[in-house]
C-alpha positions in Angstrom: -3.5 -71.1 15.3 -1.5 -73.2 17.7 -2.5 -76.1 19.9 0.4 -76.6 22.2 -1.0 -78.5 25.1 -0.3 -77.6 28.7 -1.1 -80.2 31.3 -1.0 -79.2 34.9 -1.1 -81.9 37.5 -0.9 -80.3 41.0 -0.4 -82.2 44.2 -1.4 -80.4 47.3 2.2 -80.0 48.4 4.2 -77.1 49.6 7.1 -78.1 47.5 5.0 -78.1 44.4 3.9 -74.5 45.1 7.5 -73.4 45.8 8.7 -75.0 42.6 5.8 -73.5 40.6 6.6 -70.0 41.8 10.3 -70.6 41.0 9.4 -71.4 37.4 10.0 -75.2 37.3 8.3 -75.5 33.9 10.2 -77.1 31.0 11.0 -75.3 27.7 7.8 -76.3 26.1 5.7 -74.7 28.8 4.6 -78.1 30.3 5.5 -79.5 33.7 8.6 -81.6 34.2 8.7 -85.3 34.5 8.5 -86.8 38.0 12.3 -87.3 38.1 13.1 -83.9 36.6 10.6 -82.3 39.0 12.3 -83.7 42.0 15.7 -82.4 40.9 14.3 -79.0 40.1 12.3 -78.9 43.4 15.4 -79.8 45.4 17.3 -77.0 43.7 14.4 -74.6 44.3 14.1 -75.5 47.9 17.8 -74.8 48.6 18.8 -72.0 46.2 15.6 -69.9 45.7 15.1 -66.6 47.4 11.3 -66.8 47.9 9.4 -63.6 47.8 6.5 -64.6 50.0 4.6 -62.9 52.8 1.1 -62.7 54.3 -0.7 -59.6 55.6 -2.8 -60.2 58.7 -3.6 -56.5 59.2 -7.2 -57.1 60.2 -6.2 -59.6 62.9 -3.0 -58.3 64.4 -3.4 -54.5 64.3 -1.7 -51.9 62.2 1.7 -52.9 60.6 3.9 -49.9 61.5 7.2 -49.6 63.1 6.3 -48.6 66.6 8.5 -46.0 68.4 10.7 -47.3 71.0 10.1 -46.2 74.6 12.0 -46.8 77.8 9.9 -49.9 78.3 10.8 -51.2 74.9 8.4 -52.3 72.0 5.6 -54.6 73.0 5.8 -57.8 71.0 2.7 -59.1 69.1 2.2 -62.9 68.9 1.8 -64.5 65.4 -1.6 -65.7 64.4 -2.4 -68.5 62.0 -5.2 -70.7 60.8 -5.3 -74.5 60.3 -5.6 -73.9 56.5 -2.9 -71.3 56.2 -1.0 -72.4 53.1 2.7 -73.0 53.0 4.2 -71.0 50.1 7.8 -71.1 51.0 10.1 -73.4 52.9 10.1 -72.6 56.6 13.5 -71.6 58.0 15.1 -73.4 61.0 16.8 -70.8 63.2 17.7 -72.9 66.3 17.3 -76.3 67.8 18.5 -78.1 70.9 17.1 -80.9 73.1 14.5 -78.7 74.6 13.1 -76.4 71.9 13.4 -75.1 68.4 13.0 -71.7 66.7 11.7 -71.4 63.1 10.2 -68.7 61.0 8.2 -68.3 57.8 6.0 -65.6 56.3 3.3 -66.3 58.9 5.6 -65.5 61.9 8.4 -66.6 64.1 7.7 -69.5 66.5 9.4 -71.0 69.5 8.3 -74.6 70.0 8.9 -76.6 73.3 9.9 -80.2 72.4 9.1 -81.4 75.9 5.5 -80.1 76.1 4.8 -80.4 72.4 3.5 -76.8 72.3 4.3 -73.4 70.8 5.5 -71.5 73.8 6.1 -68.2 72.1 5.8 -66.4 68.8 6.2 -63.1 67.0 4.3 -61.4 64.2 7.2 -60.2 62.1 4.9 -57.9 60.2 4.6 -55.6 63.2 8.2 -54.8 62.5 7.3 -53.8 58.9 8.7 -57.1 57.5 6.5 -58.6 54.8 9.1 -60.8 53.2 10.5 -63.5 55.4 13.3 -64.2 53.0 14.6 -60.7 53.6 14.4 -61.2 57.4 17.6 -62.4 59.1 17.0 -64.2 62.4 19.8 -64.9 64.9 19.3 -66.8 68.2 21.3 -66.9 71.4 22.8 -70.2 72.6 20.0 -70.8 75.0 17.2 -69.2 72.8 16.4 -66.6 75.5 17.2 -63.8 73.1 16.4 -63.5 69.4 17.7 -60.9 67.0 15.7 -59.9 63.9 17.3 -57.8 61.2 14.6 -56.5 58.7 15.4 -55.4 55.2 12.2 -53.4 55.0 12.9 -51.1 57.9 16.7 -51.5 58.0 16.5 -52.0 61.8 18.0 -54.6 64.1 15.6 -55.7 66.9 16.5 -57.6 70.0 13.7 -59.7 71.4 13.9 -60.6 75.2 11.8 -63.6 75.6 11.5 -63.3 79.4 10.3 -59.7 79.2 8.3 -60.2 75.9 9.9 -56.9 74.8 11.6 -55.7 71.6 14.3 -53.1 71.5 16.2 -51.6 68.6 20.0 -52.1 68.9 22.9 -51.0 66.8 24.7 -54.3 65.9 25.5 -57.9 67.1 28.9 -57.1 68.4 29.8 -59.3 71.4 26.6 -61.3 71.0 27.0 -65.1 71.1 24.9 -66.6 68.4 23.8 -70.2 67.8 25.3 -71.5 64.6 25.4 -75.3 64.6 24.0 -75.5 61.1 24.8 -77.6 58.1 23.3 -77.5 54.6 20.6 -80.2 54.4 21.6 -81.0 50.9 25.0 -82.1 52.2 23.5 -84.7 54.6 23.7 -88.2 53.1 20.5 -90.1 52.3 21.4 -92.7 54.9 21.5 -90.1 57.7 18.4 -88.1 56.5 15.1 -89.9 57.0 13.2 -87.8 54.4 14.1 -86.5 50.9 16.2 -83.2 51.2 13.9 -81.3 48.9 11.1 -81.7 51.5 13.3 -80.2 54.2 14.4 -76.8 55.4 17.5 -75.5 53.6 19.6 -76.0 56.7 19.6 -78.5 59.5 21.1 -78.5 63.0 24.1 -80.8 63.7 24.1 -82.1 67.3 27.2 -83.3 69.2 26.3 -86.9 68.8 26.3 -86.6 65.0 22.6 -86.6 64.6 20.6 -84.0 62.8 17.4 -81.9 63.3 15.5 -80.6 60.4 12.1 -79.2 59.4 10.0 -81.0 56.8 6.8 -80.2 55.0 4.0 -82.4 53.9 1.0 -81.0 52.0 0.4 -77.4 51.3 -0.9 -76.4 54.8 0.8 -75.2 57.9 -0.5 -78.2 59.9 1.9 -80.4 57.9 5.1 -78.8 59.1 7.1 -81.2 61.2 10.4 -81.3 63.0 12.5 -84.5 62.8 15.4 -85.3 65.0 16.7 -88.9 65.1 13.8 -91.2 65.2 11.5 -88.6 66.7 9.0 -86.4 64.9 7.0 -83.4 66.2 3.9 -82.0 64.3 4.4 -78.3 65.1 1.1 -76.8 64.2 -1.8 -78.9 65.4 -5.1 -77.7 64.0 -6.6 -77.5 67.5 -4.0 -74.9 68.6 -4.6 -72.5 65.7 -5.0 -68.9 66.6 -7.7 -68.1 64.0 -10.7 -69.8 62.5 -10.1 -71.4 59.1 -9.6 -68.8 56.3 -12.2 -68.4 53.6 -9.4 -66.9 51.5 -5.7 -66.6 51.9 -4.0 -63.3 52.3 -3.7 -60.9 49.3 0.0 -61.3 49.2 -0.3 -65.0 48.7 -2.3 -64.4 45.5 -0.1 -61.5 44.4 2.9 -63.9 44.1 1.0 -66.1 41.6 -0.1 -63.0 39.7 3.5 -61.9 39.3 4.5 -65.3 38.1 1.7 -65.5 35.6 2.3 -62.0 34.3 5.6 -63.1 32.8 4.1 -64.9 29.7 0.8 -66.2 28.4 1.9 -69.8 29.1 2.8 -68.8 32.6 -0.6 -67.2 33.1 -2.3 -70.4 31.8 -0.3 -72.5 34.2 -1.1 -70.1 37.0 -4.8 -70.2 36.3 -4.8 -74.1 36.3 -2.9 -74.0 39.6 -5.5 -71.7 41.2 -8.3 -73.9 40.0 -6.6 -77.1 41.2 -6.2 -75.4 44.7 -9.8 -74.4 44.7 -8.8 -70.7 44.8 -11.5 -68.7 43.1 -9.9 -65.7 44.9 -6.7 -66.4 43.1 -8.4 -66.1 39.7 -9.9 -62.8 40.8 -6.3 -61.6 41.6 -5.1 -62.7 38.2 -7.9 -60.6 36.6 -7.7 -56.9 36.7 -11.5 -56.4 36.4 -13.3 -59.2 38.2 -15.0 -58.7 41.6 -14.3 -61.2 44.3 -17.4 -63.0 45.5 -17.0 -64.9 48.8 -19.9 -67.2 48.1 -18.1 -68.6 45.1 -14.8 -69.0 47.1 -16.7 -71.0 49.7 -18.2 -73.2 46.9 -14.8 -73.9 45.5 -13.3 -74.7 48.9 -15.4 -77.9 49.3 -14.9 -79.0 45.7 -12.2 -81.2 44.3 -11.1 -79.5 41.1 -8.6 -80.5 38.4 -7.7 -78.3 35.4 -5.8 -78.5 32.2 -5.7 -76.3 29.1 -4.5 -75.7 25.6 -4.0 -72.7 23.4 -6.7 -71.7 20.9 -5.2 -68.5 19.5 -2.6 -66.1 20.6 -1.2 -62.7 19.4 1.4 -60.5 20.8 -1.0 -59.0 23.4 -4.0 -61.3 23.4 -4.6 -65.0 24.0 -7.5 -67.4 24.2 -7.2 -70.8 25.9 -9.7 -73.6 26.4 -9.7 -74.9 30.0 -10.9 -78.4 30.9 -12.1 -78.5 34.5 -13.2 -81.7 36.3 -15.4 -80.8 39.3 -16.5 -83.2 42.1 -19.8 -81.3 42.4 -21.7 -78.3 41.1 -20.6 -74.6 41.7 -23.7 -72.6 40.7 -21.9 -69.3 41.3 -19.1 -70.0 38.8 -21.2 -72.1 36.4 -19.3 -75.3 36.9 -21.2 -78.6 36.7 -20.3 -81.9 38.3 -17.9 -83.8 36.0 -16.1 -82.4 32.9 -16.5 -78.7 32.1 -15.1 -76.8 29.1 -14.5 -73.1 29.7 -12.4 -70.4 28.0 -10.0 -67.9 29.5 -9.1 -64.6 27.7 -5.7 -63.2 28.3 -4.4 -59.6 27.7 -1.0 -58.0 28.0 -0.2 -54.5 29.1 3.0 -52.9 30.2 2.8 -54.8 33.5 2.5 -58.2 31.8 -0.2 -60.7 31.2 -3.5 -60.9 33.1 -7.0 -62.5 32.9 -9.8 -60.6 31.1 -12.7 -61.8 33.2 -12.6 -65.3 34.8 -14.2 -68.3 33.0 -16.1 -67.8 29.8 -18.5 -70.1 28.0 -17.5 -69.3 24.5 -14.7 -67.9 22.3 -14.2 -64.2 22.4 -15.9 -62.0 19.7 -13.9 -60.8 16.8 -13.7 -57.3 18.0 -12.1 -58.4 21.3 -8.9 -59.2 19.3 -8.6 -55.6 18.1 
């Protein structure tokens, strides 16, 4: 019977989530030290190929590749909520003195730096693209035209911002594309006002030698900023959100954590603690193959401050039991959590797809026949 301790300390930061999904755990299964975490997070932010997306099918209509007509394909604006979580580093696609273009799994956005408003956006999922890392964006020199190459559909779309129309084209031959980018990691600390691992992978280099880059704060969309020189723009103010706050994130958000946790029992333990720390009861349901999602419990968890850590009780090749210590700021009657320290158990099983939760939070050790 082993007692390897796994302590999970989660800051509400997009970079922590990115690093977690990229496997920034050390060899013992615990989290890295602060110094090691920063180095790993920097590497993850620049080198990772995130596999993130969000599915807003109920809000933006069916996600199908629409047939092209003589009038072109009608564009669909992106929709987002003030509590939409950042789960990958946004990509900077264009910037000049007047506007910038960026995209992430929640859409493509054109932001007017003069008015301080999002003046245009695209829901990339209407093009069948659910993985923004597989979506290649190119922008014209004046940002009037945007080209979107999707891996999912294998198509190249041209978006005319004046007409608000999309058209399928063959290639980018003879197109003049904006390309004034430099890798953010190559910018010296004296020239970059924030740490590079909190920034987009690439920055724009301007003629005067200054830079423009995207940065992230905590784990929500409202903390994405654009910095150029000594100016900073908050791109997604909560008052301009397109949807009311989400009770739960999109299924694809949770699926990414389930895939991470399925790799090993220790990964699943860490994933469970991460979901608890984020107040995501829905995430625990996704990690379990047999637990019904209850919205009332999700709402209870959203207003709580939760912190979790755990240790192994017993583990076999395809079973595992862990004790979870949960500190709650208040009571959650639906999930049986009391204010203060709680001791719960999680049961893990493994099948051909990997590890998963058997149920959610248990009050006692599993019975003997559970191990058979």
